[in-house]
N, C-alpha and C positions, 0 to 999 in steps of 0.2 A: 737675239737678246731676249726676245718674249718667250721663246722656247725654254731658255734657261730659268726664267722666273716661274714658268708652270712646272717645270721639274723640281725646283727647290721647293715650291708649294706642296706638290704632290708627296715629296719626302717628308716635308714637315707634319702633313697630315698623317702619313704612315707611322712616324715615330710617336706622335701624340696618341694616336689611336692604340698603338700597342701599349703605350705607357698606361692608358685608361684602363686597358683590359687587364694588365699585369698588376695593378694595384688591387690589394684585398681590402683596405680600410675604405668603408663608404665616404667618410669626410674628404679623404685624399682623392678618391675617385672623382667626386664631384668637382673639386678644384682642377683636376687635370681635364675633366670633361669640358669645363669652362674654357680652358686654354685651346682644347680641340674645336670647340665652337668658334672661337676667334680665328684659329688657323684656317678652318673651313670657310668662314666669312672672307678672309683674304684670298683664298683660292677662288671662290666664286666671283669676286671682284676682278681678279687677274683673268678669269675666263669670261670677262664681259657681261656678267650677270649681277649688276650691283643691287638690283631689287631683291634678288634671292640672297645675296650677301647680307643685306640689311636685316631681312628676316631671320637668318641664320644667327647674326649678331644678337638680335633680340631674344630669340627663343633659346638657342643652343649655348649662348654665352652667358645669359643672365637667368632666365626663367626656369629652365630645366634643373641646373645646379642648385638654385634657390630652393626649389620644390624638394630635391634629394635631401638637402641639408635640413630642411624642416621635417622632413619624415625621419631622417636619423635622430633628430633631437627629440622628436615625439616618442620614438621607439625606446630610446634610452630613458627617458623620463617615465615611460610606463613600466619599465623593468625595476624602478626604485621603490622600495616600500614606502607607504604613505605616511607612516609615523616617524620617519626619520631613521630607521633602523633600531628603534628601541623595543 
């Protein structure tokens, strides 16, 4: 039973990692990266490393996608004219 849970977790990691790489839009990529962080946290917990899973949950699922979204927003804002296009 435990082996089946590990195999399913590994398959979910492979699918979400492939989806993160296949996305071209940075905003969607950040969202998929957040899901990948969550799936990795589950995998680490299944592999009996809950401390690593909690770290992955904090950094991989929350902090990194947030920083990517803020960077994308800043780059998009920098590309707009300051006078509103007039």
